[in-house]
C-alpha positions in Angstrom: 100.7 114.5 118.9 98.0 117.1 118.8 96.5 119.0 121.8 93.0 120.3 122.3 91.7 122.5 125.1 88.7 121.2 127.1 87.3 122.9 130.2 90.4 125.2 130.6 92.8 122.3 130.7 95.0 120.7 128.0 94.2 117.2 126.9 96.6 115.3 124.7 95.0 113.3 121.8 96.8 110.6 119.9 97.1 111.1 116.2 96.3 108.2 113.9 99.0 106.9 111.5 98.5 107.9 107.9 96.7 105.3 105.7 99.9 104.7 103.7 102.1 104.1 106.7 103.9 100.7 106.7 102.2 98.1 109.0 104.9 96.9 111.4 102.8 94.2 113.1 101.6 92.3 110.0 102.6 88.6 110.0 105.1 87.4 107.5 103.3 84.8 105.3 106.6 83.2 104.5 107.1 82.1 108.1 106.3 78.4 108.7 106.5 75.9 111.5 105.1 75.8 115.0 103.8 79.0 116.5 104.9 80.6 119.7 102.4 81.0 122.6 101.5 84.4 123.9 103.4 85.2 127.1 100.3 86.8 128.7 97.3 84.6 127.7 98.9 81.4 126.2 97.0 81.7 122.9 99.0 81.0 119.7 100.7 84.0 118.1 101.5 84.8 114.5 105.2 84.4 115.2 107.3 81.2 114.9 108.3 79.4 118.1 112.0 80.2 117.6 111.2 84.0 117.5 113.4 85.9 120.0 111.9 88.1 122.7 108.4 88.0 124.3 105.7 87.1 121.9 102.1 88.4 122.2 99.0 87.3 120.4 97.2 90.0 118.3 94.7 90.6 121.0 97.3 91.1 123.8 99.4 93.2 121.4 96.4 95.5 120.8 95.6 95.7 124.5 99.2 96.6 125.4 99.3 99.3 122.8 96.1 100.7 124.1 97.6 100.8 127.7 100.7 102.7 126.7 99.4 104.8 123.7 98.4 107.9 125.6 99.5 107.2 129.1 100.9 110.3 130.6 
């Protein structure tokens, strides 16, 4: 995380991942079968229905990441 000074106070700025970083949220094209519904909006996700844990659609995943990315 990098820091920059603005108006005599420190502001934290999130660094972007490098372009060659592995993408952890890419769907697996080998997965088949019915898709799970998003637990927040009910839209279909890219995960199978038998996937463990709470499933989020790509939009809700992005929104959740934005909410927690630089919260401090």
